N, C-alpha and C positions, 0 to 999 in steps of 0.2 A: 517921393512916391506916396507920402501921406495925402497930398492934395489930389492925387489921381483917383477918380471914382469910376468904377466899372459897373456896367449894367449887369443884370442877372443873366442876360443872353451871352455877354462876353465872358462872364465868369464860367458859365456852363460850357462854352466852347473851349476855353483854356483848360478847364478841368478834364474834359473828355480827351483833348489832344495830349495832355501830359500822361493821362492814364493809358491811352492807346500806345504812346511811345514806349513807356516803361513795360507794358505788357508785351509789345512786339519784340523788344530786345530780350526780355526774359524768355519768351517762347522760342526765339531764334537760338539762344544759347542752349536751352533745354533740348531743342530738336537736334542740335549739333552733337551734344553729349550723348543723347539717346541713340542717334544713328551710329556714332562711333562705337559705343558699347555693344550695340546690336551686331555691327559688322565684325568687331573683334570676336564676339562670342560665336558668330557664324563661321568665321575663319578657323577658330579653335576647334569647333565641332567638325568642320569639313576635314581639317588636317588629321584629327583623331580618327575619323571614319576611313579616310584614304590610307593612313598609316596602318590601321588594323587590317584593312583588306589586303594591303601589300604584303604584310608579314604573314597573314593567313595564307595568301596565295603562294608565297615562297615556301612555307612549311608543307602545304599540300603538294606543291611541285616536287620538293625533295622526297616526300613520302611516296609519291607515285613512281618516281624514278627508282627508289630503293626497292619498291614492290616489284617493278619490272625486272630489275637485275636479279632479284631473289627468285622470281618465277623462272627466268631464263636458266638460272643455275640448276634448277630441278628438272629441266627437260631431259628425256631419256637419252638423247644424243650426247649431251654433256656429262650426264651421270655415268655413262658407260665409256666415256673417252678416257684416255690415259696420256702419258708422256710419249706417245708414239710419234714417229716421223713418217708414217704411212701416208703417201700423197693422196690416196683416195679418201681416207678418213679425214685428213685435214681439209680437203676440198668440200666434203660433206659438212664439216663444222663451219667452214667459211660461208657456205650457202645458207646454213641455219642462222648465223649471226646477221647476214645481209637481209634475210627476211625479217628478222626482229628489228633491224635498223629501219627498214622500209616502212614497217608498221608504226614506228616511233620516230617521227621526223625531227624530234628535239635533238637526237644524238648526232654528234660529229663523227664518232667512230665507236666500234665495239670490238674488244679484243679478248682472246683466251690465252692464259699463261699456264705453264705447268708449275709444279711445286717448287722448282728452282728459279721461278720468276722469269723464265725464258718465254718470250712472246711467240706462241705457235701459230695463232690465227689473228688476223685483223681485217675488218671490213674494208679498210682503205689500203691494205697491203703495206702498212708503215712499220718499220723497225722489226721485221720478222726475223726470228732467230737471235735477237739481242736480249740481254739480261737487264731487267728493269732495276733501277736503284732501289735499295731498301729504305724507303722514306715515305712520309705522308701516310697514305691509307694502308700501305704494306705493314707499317708498324702496328696499326690498329687491328689488322687481320691476324696478328699473332695470338690475340686473346678473344676474338669474336669472329663470327661468320659473315657479318655485313658491315661495311664501313663506307664513309664518304668524306671528301674534303674538297677544298678549293685551293688549287695550286697550279704551277706552270707545267703544262704537258710537255714531256720530252719529245714525243713523236709529232704533236701538232704545233709545237713552238708558240703557244699562246695560253693565257689563263683559261682554265676550264674547271668544271665541277666533275669530280670523279665519283662514280658509284661502283662499288665492287662487292662481290659475293663469292664465298668459298664454294667450290664444287666438291661434293663427296660421292664416293661410289656406294653401291647398295650395302656394303659392309660398314659404312660410316667413316671411311678413311678419306683424308684430303687427297684429291687427285689434280686439283688445279684451282685457278681463280678466273672468273669472268668479270670484265670491267667495261663500263660504258662511260663516255665523256660527253658533256654538254657544254658548249661554249658559254662563258660567263655573260656574253652579250645577249644570250637568249633570255636572260632575266628581264631585259627591256620589254620583250613581248609579253611576258607574264605581268610585269608591272603596268603596262599600258592597258591590258584587258581588265585588271583589277581596279585601276583608276576609273575606267568607264563604268564598271559594275557598281562602284561605290557612289557614283554620281547619277545612278538611275539610267544608264545607257547612253550618256552623252558626255563629251569632254567639257569641263568648266573652263571659263576664260582664264582663271588663275593657274590652271594645271600646267600650262606651258612654261610657267615661271618657277615651278618646283624643282629643287635640287634633291635628288633621292640617292642616298648612299647606304649600302649594307656593310656593316662592320663585323669583324670576327670578335671572339671573346677577348682578344688582346688589343683590340682597337684598330687592327689592320684593315684597310679598305678592301672589301671583296667585290664590290660593284659600285659604280658611280656613273650617273647619266650625264654629268657635266664635266667630270675630270677622269675620263677612262684611263689616262696615263698613271693615275695613282693606284690602280688595282694591283694588289700584291707587291707594290713598290714602296709604299709609305703608309704611315698610320693616319688616322683621321685628323684633318687640319685643326678642328676645334675639340680635340680629344680631352684637353685639360678642363674645358668648361663642361663637357658632357660628364666626365668622371665626378666633377664637383656636384652636379645635379644628382647623379646616381648615389652619391654618398650621403646626401641629406637624409636626416632621420625621418622626416615626414614623407619623403618620396621613395624610401628604400624598398618598400614592399609593393609599390605600385607598378602595374604592367606598362603604363604609359606616363609620359611627362611632357611638360610644356614650359618653355622659357624664352626670354628675349635677350639678345646681346647686340648692342649698337643698333644698326638699321636692319637686323635680321630677326625673323621669327623662327624658332626651332621646335620640332615635335618629334619625340622618340618613342619607339615601341620595342619592348623586349620580346625575344622569341619565346613562344608559348608551346610550340610543338603541335603535332597533328596525329590523332589516334595513338598508335604505339610508338611513333617517332618522337623522342623527348626533346629534340632540338640540340643545337651546338653552342648555345649561349650567345647567339648573334643579336645585334641591335640594329634596327632600321631607323635612320635619321632623315627627316624631311625639313628643309629650310626654305624660306620664302622672303623676298625683300619686303620690309614693312611699308615702305613708301608706296609700292605698287598695290599692296593689299588694302591700304587705307586711302588710296587716291579718290574713290567715289565720295568719301566723307568730306574731303577738302573741297571738292567741287560743289557738294551739296550745301556746305556752310554759306558760301557767297550767294547761292541762289535763294536759299531760305531767307537770308537777311534782306536781300533786295525786295523780295515779295512782301515780307512783313513790314518793311519801312513804307512801301507803297500803300499797304493797307492802313498803316497808321495815319498817313497823310489824308487818305480818303475818309478815315473815321473822323479826323479833326474838322474837315470841311463839312461833313454831314452834321457834326455836333454844333458847329456855328450856325448852320441853317435851322436846325431844330430849336436852338436857343432863341434865335431872332424871331422865328415865326410862332413858336408855341409857348415860350416862357411867360409872356404877358398874360395871355388868356388863362394859362394854368394858375398864375398867381391870383387872378381874380376868382377862379374857382376855389382856390385854397381859402381865401378870405371869406367867401360865401359859406364854405364848410364850417369855418370858425364861428361865424354868426349863427349858423344853424345849430351848432353844438351848444351855443349860449342861449338858444331859445328865441333869437331875433328872426323869425321866419319872414317878416315883411321886408327886411333889409336885403334879402338875398337877390331880389329882382333888380334893384338899382345897382347892386354890387356887380352883377354879371354884365350889365350894360349891353354893348353891341354884340356880345358873345351869343345872345339869344337869337340874333338875326343871321348868324353865319350859316352857310350851307354845307360846311364840312363836318367832320366827326366831332370837332370841339363844339360847334353850335348844337349838334345833335345831343352831345353830352350835357350841355348847359340846360337845354329844354327838358331832358330827362331828369336832370337834377331837381328842377322846379317841381316836376310831377312827383318825384320821389319825396320831396319835402311835404307836399300836400297829403300824400298817402302814408307818411311815416308814422303818424300817431296811431292810425288804425292798424298798421302792420305790426307795431310794437306789441300791441295787446295780443294779436293773433300769433305773433312769433313766440311769445312767452309760453302760450299753451302748446304750440307745436314743438318747442324745444324739449318739453317734458316727455312728449311721446317719442321724439327722435333719439333721446339719450338712451332709452332702452333698446331701440332698433340698432343703434350704432354699436352697442356692446355686443349684440348678437353677430353683426357683420364682422367686427374685429375678431371675434372668436372663430368664425367660419374662415376668414382670411388666413388666420394663423394656422388652422388645420390644413388648408390648401397649400400654404407655403411649406409646411412640414412634409406633406405628401410629395410635393414637387421636388424637394431636396432629396428625399429618399429615392425617388425615381431616377433623378440625375445621377446619384451615387451608384445605383444598380446598373444604369446604362453605361457609365464610365467603366465599371468593373468588367461588364460584358465586352466592351470595346477592347480593353487591355488584354483580356483572355483570348479574344478572337485574333488580335495581332500576334500574340505569342504562338498560338496554334498555327497561323499562316506562316510565320517565320520558321517554325519547326518543319512544316511540310516542305517549304522551299529548300531548306537545308537537306531534307531527305531526298529531294529531287536531284541535288548536286551529287549526293552519294550514289543514288541509283544510276545517274548518267555516267558516273565513273566506272560502274560495273559493266555497262553496255558497251559493245564494240562501236567504234565510230562508223557512221553510215558510209562515209567515203572509202573506208577500208574494204568494203565488199567489192568495189571495182578492181581491187588488186587481184581478186580471184575470179570474179565474173564482171568483165568490163561493161557489158550492156545490162544494167540492173538498176533497181530503185527500191526504196523502203518508204512506206507510209506508216508513221508511228504517231498516234494521236491519243494521248491519255485523256481520260474523262475528268479527273480531279487532280491536276498538277502532276502527282506521281501515278504510276500505272501498274496494273496487275498483269499486263502483257509484257513480254520481252522477246527480243530476237537475238540470234547468236549464229555466228558463222566462223569457220576456220578451215585451213588446209591441214590435213593430218595424214601421215604416212601409215600404210597398212601395218608395217612392222617398224621397229626402232631404227634398223639400219638398212633394210632392203625393202623392195616393194614400191609401187607407185603411190603418188599422193592422190587423195580424194578430197573433194570440197564438201564440207558439212554445212547445211543450212537448216536452221530451226526457227519455227514460229510457235510461241507458247502463250497460253492464256491461263493464268492462275485464278482460283476462285476469288471473287470480289474485285474491287477497284479501290483507288485511293491508297491510304497508308497500309491497311491490311493486305491488299493485293500486292503492294510494292515489297512488303516483308516476305511474302511467299516467293516473289521473283528472285530475291537474293538467295533464299534457300535452294530453290530449284536450279538456278544457274550454277551455283557451286557444285551441287550434286551431279549436274549434267557434265561439267568439265571433269569431275572426278571419274565418272564412268568412261568418258571418251579418252581422257589423257592418261590417268593413272591406271585404271583397270583395262584400258584399251579394248573395250567392247565396241566393235565397229560394225556389227550387224545391227541394223535399225531396230528390228523386232526384239532381239535380245537386250539391246541397250534400253528400250522402253520398259521391259520387264524388270531389268536390274534397277532402273530409275524408280520404278514403282516400289520395289523393296526398300530402297534407301529413303524414299520420301515417307513411307510409313514408319520407318525407324525414327526419322527426324521429327515426325509429328506424334511419336509414341503411340502408334496404333498397332496392336499385337494380334488382332483377330478380326473375323468378320461377323461372328455371332452376336457380339455385344458391342456397345459403343458405336453404333452405326453413324457414320458422318460422311457426307458427300463432298466435303471440301477437298479439293485436289487441283489437278492441272490437266488441261487439254493441250495436246502438242502434236505438231507435224514435224517429222525428222526425216531428212533425205540426204543421201550420199551420192555425189556425182563423180563417176570415174570417167574423166575426159578421154583418157587413152582408150579405154574399152567402149566408150560411148554408151555407158550403162547407168541407169538410175535405180537406186535401191531406196525403198520408202516403207515407213511404218508410221501409223498415226493413232492417236487416242482422241476420239471425238472430233478429229480434224482431218481433212483430206488434202489432196493436191490436184490442181488443174493443169493440163498440158494443152497448149494451143499449137497445133501443127497445120500451118497453111489454112487457117480459118476453121478447122475441124477441132472440136473441143473434146479432150479425154479427161476422165476423172478417176483418180485412185482414192477410194474411200478409206477412212480410218475405222478402227474397232470402236464399239460402243462401250467404252469404259474410260474412267478418268484416272490419271496417275496419282497415286497416294490416297485415293478415296477409299474409305472403309465401308464396304457394302456386303450384303449377304451373298451375293453372286460371286464376288471376287474378280480378279483379272482373268482374261481369256487364257485358257490352257494351251491353245494352239495358235497363238499369235504368230503370224508368218510375215516375213519381209516380202514386199511386192516389188518385182523387177520390171523395168520398162526400157526397151531399146530406144535410145535417143538419136535424133538426127540434127545436124547443124541447122540452126534457124528455129528450133522448137523454143517456145516461150513457156516457162513454168511459173505458177502462181501459188502462193501459200497465204491463207487468210485465217485470222481468228474470227469468232462469231460476232464481234462487235459491229462489223460492216453489215452483215445480213440482218442483224437484230435491231438496226437503227429504225426508229419510228419516224414517219413522215408521210410524204405523198400528197399532202394537201396542195392543190394547184401546181402539181408537178407536170411539166411540159404542157401547161394550159389545161389539164384535165382536173377539174375541181372535185374534191372528195370531202364529205362531211366529217369523217373521222380519220385519224392517223392510223397507218398500218406499218408492218415491218417491210424492209426492202426485200428480203427473202432470197433464197438460192436461185429461183427461176430468173429473176431480174439480173442477178450476178452472172449467171451462165450466159445470158443474152449479151451482157456488156463485155464479158471476156472473149466472146466469139470474135468481136471486132476490135478488141483492144490492141492486139499484136500488130494491127495495120498502122498504128501511130508511128511516125517517123523516128522518134527518139524515146528512150526511157523516161526522160523528163516530160514529154508530151503524154505518155501513159499515166504518169503520176498526176499530172494536172487534170486529166480526164477523170481519174478515180476521185480526186479531191473535189472537183467541180460538181460531179454527179452526186456525191454524198451531200454537199452543201445544198444543192438544188432540191434533193429529196427531203432533207431535214426541214427546210423552211424555218418556221418559228419554234420547232420542237427542240428540246434540250438533247444533248448527246446522251445516248442510252448506256453505252459501255465503252471501255477502252477499245481502240481500233488499231490493228496492225496488219499490214499487207506487204509481202515481198514478191517482187517479180524479177526474173532474169532470163536472158537468152542463152541457150546452150551453144557453145562453140567447141569444136574438136581440139 
């Protein structure tokens, strides 16, 4: 090897090739490790997010069912019920429980027991007259009024979630127990919706591989999407490993945990509870095959290595060509530079040789080098003088650059803080939306009372200051016909302040109608005005004048008598009868608003005889107050204006001719969008329409 002499071109090519190979291999390994770590972190984050959403969804689901059964236990029909065997009363209770079950499709059955645990009423007619065994939730009801458990149903013959509440008479004595049951398989629907929500509205590719299991405090399997036969039959298969993780000192206080066993990844989340529901000590465990999770990395490793090796080969070829074509002329230039540095200015031309005649960049460089040498002496003198002046300028520039860099860093920090605060505020408002949605009745439930109907509900800022409400209520607790109550309300403001007002207003409205049973619309509004002022701590009209309150339209429909009873505060009601439009106007006052004038002293309920086929419409003022009209229906206007009541009346005249409620809703929505154009939504918008049938 000592006798082997390599040219500079060959040395350069070998050096570049070796450097490229080493760099390529290092980059390939680094890319593989980085991709693996990134994917593992992403999987960990996704599993944590999915696990949190699933457990939160489970807690919220249990809380809502407990709230439902507690509300049912306080209904007048059950409060006044006793251990009677009267067939008419039992039939009435059966109808009440069936209505509750129809409004809550989660339930498999709803039952009423007397104090001796004898099943008196059941929506499915199961085990009537039989005494329930004193176990599970019955034991908990000895010391508390509300209880739930997951156990095997005696009547349904399958695992269910029981939700039970004690029924007390007006004197506070126990008169019975109402219990609802939800099939444990229903958790699959809850989990599926929460997985979609945690992934931003779409199922992830790995979600089909997840094993989801809900465990009781003792490790018994309460739910399993892969092993449903384990439910209530055995404890969790990897319970020993899970308990070891839970007992670790560094993980004992953590709500979530992550660990690997063999070829499986595990992520667990402890039950946290929801609002006033503390939870039952459950644990949710999600597992995923490690090979499936890391499959993209294994495929990526071979691809990256192949590409980088090809790049290394190409780099070696280019290095060889560069060395062969450019190494010689560059060495000549180096020698010329050495001679120039030693002061031999005349030798540089002979040293450059044919490089001066080349037509490429090297020839151009050689010729410029000669010119540079000729002018070097003159430039050295000028450069010395210039350097003195530039040294002062450079210091000023450096100081200015330092100041700009400091200001930029402060601005970036401020923007980052603002972005974080904005995300927190948006997340809080979105959570408030979920709470507000839980208070509102489901739109589809309106069709149970009024089959031909629709609701347009369009908040301005995520959450809304408008709300709608409807129920069927009996005139008295035991006798009298049912009436359908429909309400459209607009609280002062929109966004979060308006949403808070809707929660207060809706609770007060239900208290007036359900608990106080004030079913005359005018009297109900006056009572609602009193309660709203008390809730907002407004004690008079002379001082502390404040116009914050609520505009509302409240109507009662007696289908049997074909009669409409209506009262409104700053909101009216439209009736379309065969193309002829009638309007019942509301009084000019707002519920809960403290004004010098006060509420009307002679507010009266307006009655209207209905006919089958009549269409009734309730609107908040968000629709008529919407700005727009620029280039509406091809008519160009320079400034935006409100939609107004005149256009609304003209549209409602023809609206009932649409073939379906859905077509009416589309027409309302399309007209609003066309009117808005490029304008922002002015206010929250709510509209309710329904056809009267006898």
